[in-house]
N, C-alpha and C positions, 0 to 999 in steps of 0.2 A: 507494499501499501504506500500511497505516497504521502508525503508529509503534510501535506493539505487532508490529504483523507482523513490520515490520521488525528491531526488537530480536531478537525469537525467531528470526530467519531468521540472524543474526548469534552468537546464541547456537550453533546447532543444525549449523551451519557452522565456526567455532571450535574447539567442543566434539568433533564428527565429526572434522575433521584430528589434533587430539589425540591422540584415541585411537587413529587410527591406528600412533601411533609410541608410546606408552605401553607396551602387551604386547608388540610388536615388542622393545622395548629390553629390557625383562623377561626375553622366553622368549630372546633371544637370549646376554645376557648368564649364564643359567644355563647354557646351549649350550656359551660358552665355558667355564666354570667346569668343567662335568664333562670337558671336551675337556683341560684342562689339569690337572684328578685325574689323568686318563689316565695323561699322560705323566708326571705326578710318581710316579706307583705301576709304569711299567712302565720308564720309560728309553727310551721310543722314541721317538725327532725328530719318527714323522711327526705325533705327536698336538702335537708344540709347533708345527710350521708349520702344522696345523688349527687350532689355538688364535689364533696371532698374525694369519691369513688371518680366518677366521673375527669377528676382536676387532675389526680394522678396522673391519667390517662394520657392529658395536654399536656403536664408536666415533661412524660418521656417523649411525646411528637417534637416539643418546642426543644430539645436539648437535642436529637439526632438531626434536628431541622438545621441548628447554629454551626453544628458541624459539618455538616453537607455543604451551606453555605462557605463558610472557611475552603473548604476545598476545591468548591467553582471560583471562588478568588484567585485561590492557586495556579488555575489552569490560564485564566485569563493575563496573570503578567508571566505565566511561560510561555504562552502559546500564542497572543495576540499583542503585543508590543503596539505591532503597527498603528492595527487599530486604537489601542489604548492613545499613540501620539495624536492621531488624525482626532480622536472623541473626546480625549479628556477634559477640554475646558468643559464642553458641552456635559458630559457626565458629571463632573465637577462637585456640583454645587447639588442636584438632587442626590446622588448618593452621601453628600454628605451629611443634608439634612436623616437623611436612612438613618445613618449609623449616630452620630449626634442628638436627634431629637427623638426619633421614633425608638429605636434601639434601647435608648437611655431611658424613655419611661416604659419599654415594654419590661428590661432586666428587672428596673429599681420596685416595679409596682410588682413585679411577681412573685419578689423576695417578702415584701410586706404584708399581699396577701397570704403567701405561705408558712409567715412567722407569726401573725398576728392572732390566728383563730383565737375565740372567747376572750382576747385581751384589748380589742378597742369593740367598741359599740358595732353592732351587724351594720346598720347604715353606713358608716365608716369603712367598714372591712367589704362592703359590694362596691362602693366606689374603686376602691382598690382592684377588684377583679374587670371592672367595667373601662378604667384606665388602660388595663391589659389589651381591652379589644381596643381600645383608641389606638392603641403604640400600635398593634398587629397590621390594623388594618390602614393606618397612613403609609408604615413600615412598605406595605404591597404601591402604596399611591406615586412613592418617591420612585421606589423600585422600576415600576411604569410606568413614571415619565420620562424617565431614560429611556424605555424598550420604545414608548410611544414615537420617541424622536427618531428612530431608528427605523421605523415604519413611515412616519409622515414628518419629514423632518422640517420645524421652523424655528423663526426667532433666531437665525444666524447668520456668518457670513466667512467664505472662504478666504483666509487669509496667512502666504506663505506654506502653503498646501495643507492647511488644518482647518478644522471645523470650528470657527468661535463663537460665541454666543455673545449676541446682543440686545436680547431681551428675554427674562428668568419667566416671567409672564407670559409672554409667548409661549414658551413650552408649557406651561400650567393652561392654558387656553386652548392648544391643543385638543380638536374632539376626539383626538383618537387614544386621548391620557382615558378620557369619563367613559369611551367606550369599554377601553379592555379593563377600567377598572370595574368598573359597573358588573363585568362580566365574568371577572374575576373573583370577586365579593360577593357576586350571588351565588358563582360555584362553587365558594368556599363555606360559607352558609348552608349551600342546599349539603352540600359533603359534612357537615357535622351533624346535621340531623337525620342523614342516611344512617354514618359511622353508630351513633350513636344506636339507633332503632335496631341495626341491625346485631352489633354485639349483644344486644338488652334480647333480640330472638335466639343468638346462641345459647344464651344462659337459660332462657325459657323453652329451651327442647331439654335439658337438663333439670326440667322444674321438679321431678320426686324431688333430687337430693337438694334442695334450694329449704331454706329457712320461709317460715311468711315474710316475716322482715325482708328479706330480698325479691322473693318472687313481686311483692307489692312496689320496691322500687324501680327493679326490671321494667315492670307492667307502665311504671308511672311516664318510665324515660320512654319507654319504647312508642307510647304515643305522644310524647312531647318531642321524637324527635321524629316524628312522622307529621306533624304540625309543623316545623319547621322545613323539612325537607320539600312538603309541599308548596309553604309559601317563595320556598328558595327555587325551586321549578320554575314557576311560572317567569316568577323574574330572572333567572336563566334564559330561558327563549322570550323574556321580552327583549332586554338590553342583547342577547344574540342578533335578533332582528333588528334592530336599529342598526348594529354594527357591518351586519351584513351590507346593508340597504348603503354605506358609508363606501364599505370597499371595491363595490361597482363603480364608486370615482378615483376612488383615491389607489387601490390597487387593482385594477382588473383583472388584470394575469391570476391573479388568486384567484378572485370570485369563482372566473372562470374554469378555472380549474380545480373548484370545488363543487362544477357541476359537468366536470370531463366535458366541456363544449369546444371544439376545435372552430366551427365554422360558426358564423354570426347567424342569428336565428332571422324568420318572418317578425312579421308586425306583434306576431303572440306565440311566446315563448315557451314550449315545455319542460317540465321538471323530470328530469329521469332519476327515478329509484333507484335503480339498480342498473349494471353497466360494466365492462371492462373496457380499457383505452389501452388502444394499439397504439403505441407512442412512435411506434417506425410510422404505419400510415396516416397518423393523424385523424382517426376516428374510433368513434367509441359503439363497441358491441353487446351483442345479448342485452340489451338494454328493454327497459319496460318505462313506459314514459305516459305523465298524468299531464293532458295537454292545458297549456297555457297559465301551466300554476306558477313556471318561472315569474313570467310576468306580472302574475299576482303578489309573489313573495318579494319580487324587486321596486315595483310599481304601485300593488296596491290595486290593483287592476287587471284584466285579461288581456290587455293589450301591452305592448311595450317591448322593444328590441333588445337582446345582449349581443353584444360584441364577442366573438368566438377568439380563441389564443393566436391564429393562424394572424388575423387582423392585430391584434394587439400587438404580439411579438414585431409586425412590421413599424409598428406604428412606435413600438422603443426602440429597434435600432435604429429609424429616420431620427429617434431624438438624442440616443447615446450612443451611436454607431454600431457598427457590423460585428465587433472584437464579440461581443457573448454572444450566445444564445439563450432568451430569455423565457425560456418554457421553464415551467417550475415542475416537480415529480406529483406526475396529472394523480396517478392512482392510489399515490398515501393522500393526496389531498384529499381524495373524490371519499374515498373510503373512514380515512378520517372523519371528515364531517359527518359522515352516516350513523356514526358507531356514537359520536358525541352527540350526536343530535335523536338521534334513536334512545340512547340510556337516560339523556333528560325528558323525554317525553315520558322511559317509563317509569323514573324516577315518580312523574306525579302519578301516574299511571296507578302503582303500587301504593305510595302513600294516600290517596283518597280513599282506594278501597281498604287499604288497612285504617285509614281512622273510622271507615264505617263499620267495618266487622270488628273495633273495640269500644265500640259505644257502652254505654251503661247497659242498654237495656239486653244485648245482643253484643256478649262480648268473647266472638267464638275463635276467633283469631288468635288469644292466650291460651286457647287448649287442643288447638288444630296442627298436626307436627307439620303436615305440607304446607300451612298457610307462612308456618315460623321458616321452613327453609327457603321461600320465597324471599322473605322482609330477610333474614339471615345473608343469604348472598347476595342481596345489594350491598352489604356491604364494600363489594370488592367493585363496585361496578364506578361511583364516581372519582377515583383513582384512574383507569381505564379513557376514561370521559376526559379529565382535566391533562393527561399526556395527550392525546390523540386534539386539545385544541391549541394545546402549547406545540406539536406539531407543524398543523396547521399555521398559528403565527408564525414560526420559526422559519420551515421551508418553504415557504408561501411568498417572502418576496426574492428569492434565489435569483438574480448571481449576485444582491447584495447582503451586506452587514447593514450599510445607512443606504435607505432605496434613494436610487438615483444621484449618490456621491460617492460611493466606496463600497469597492465587490471583496467578497470573502478572499479572493485571490491575491488581493492588494493586503489584506489584512496580518494574514498569518507572521510569524515572527523569524525574519530573516535566518537567527542566528540556531533555531531547535534543529534537531534532526531529529530524523526517525527513529533511530534508535532509542534517545531518551522518549521519543512520546511512546514506544510500543512498549517501554516498561516502565513507564507513568501510566499509562494504558492498564496496565496489568497488576499494578498498587493500589490504582484506584476502585478497580471493578471489586479487587480484594476487601477492600476496610469499607465498601459500599456494603457485599456480600456478609462482610461481618455484621454491617451494622441494622442491616436488616433481620440476620438472626437475632441478633440481639432485643432489637426493638418488636421484633414478634414474641419472642419468648417471654420479653415482661409484661407486655398485652396481655399476653394469654393466663399471664400468673394472674394479674391483676383480677381477670375475670374471674379468675376458680374461685381468687381469694373472696371475691366478694365485697359488697359494702359493709357489712359489717364487722370486719376487718379493718377496711379501710377508712375506717371512720376517727380514727388518729390517728394524728399524720407519725410517720416515721419516726423520724426523730426523738420525738418526745416516750416513744415504748424503750428505747433504750437510752435514756434520759441528757440525751443532748438536746435540752433545752437551749434556744440560742441569749432568748434573756435571762438565764442563772447561771451567773457568775463563777456558782460553786460547780457546775457541769464541765466546767473547761479549767 
């Protein structure tokens, strides 16, 4: 493999693995904050136990997310130095805001939240966890501000071969920022609900071995999770629709690739449900199409043409030169979009039916194994959907790292060697494998331990009270 291919593989590997935990952490802390809000409002101890139990799983995801984020930074410095030189002035401000403001808020209030149970008033303790929620969500905002510039550059000038920022407010007013942020946060909230409901379903499959307290907590968790995932899935679909309409104008090649559309449509564009793109002959085979639906999705009416990739490629070559081929990985984008959208729709359906079958008068889901298995297996779908969405975002602007300004080939470090890249790829893969095993192992351990044992913080069990001087 070439240096460029190895560097791209490493970026893909580190980014995808890190992005497993970013929405997971955001969604989990949002769920934990809702649970503690229920406790503060109702004074029901069951919600307090729920908060502490699911809070432990959030802390695990946050810790692994920090480690994977550090590894991602390392690979940027090693493999993409020319990109860093070109983009450093633009990336500097939002990344500084993320590290100095948002991450500071997250880490500070996580510590306060962990070690002040029963030491401060419940309302103040609740404030701590909601500050963590704000920190995680604004952290995503700053990262996506930088990423959105790569998708749709604004507020810059090119000077001495580098992109230099002329307006920070222009970066924040970039429409792409708010489409991306809205989509990611909605997806994270949906993920939190799905994962909590799914993990609770796994435990309820073993309901005979659970105490009555644990059964009650897992039932409450499942129902709250399905409420959140229902609302989250609606939000994801709404924001995703707005983002797709924006891509039609800002990144038409990405849009047409998601539809495997090589030729211009007529006045009414059909939507291809399934198909396989023939990238050599520039056509799509084995298609099932809904007439007029793509026009409806794009323009809100049954008429409206959409440009094909062949036309768009000619326009891009006329604008940026014929040196590059501007076709993106069509089949990857086509199927990634359908997996992402399909799981979003499935989440809405399962959540709606789950809420119906857990209502007070007929809570049949809690006692029906096949229904519980459906909810339990949904635990894994947000990870797949988020990965597919990230593949669309990153692969859809090929061959650019910064759309229209800087290519992937220009971005790679000139001094990096294929040998060092191969070794680091192997090491990173090994580290990620170990982290995944450890993470899954600890989560399974927490689930088996249950909310009864999780109600007391681990440090307190061993006498390690950070507010007790004698303990140290």
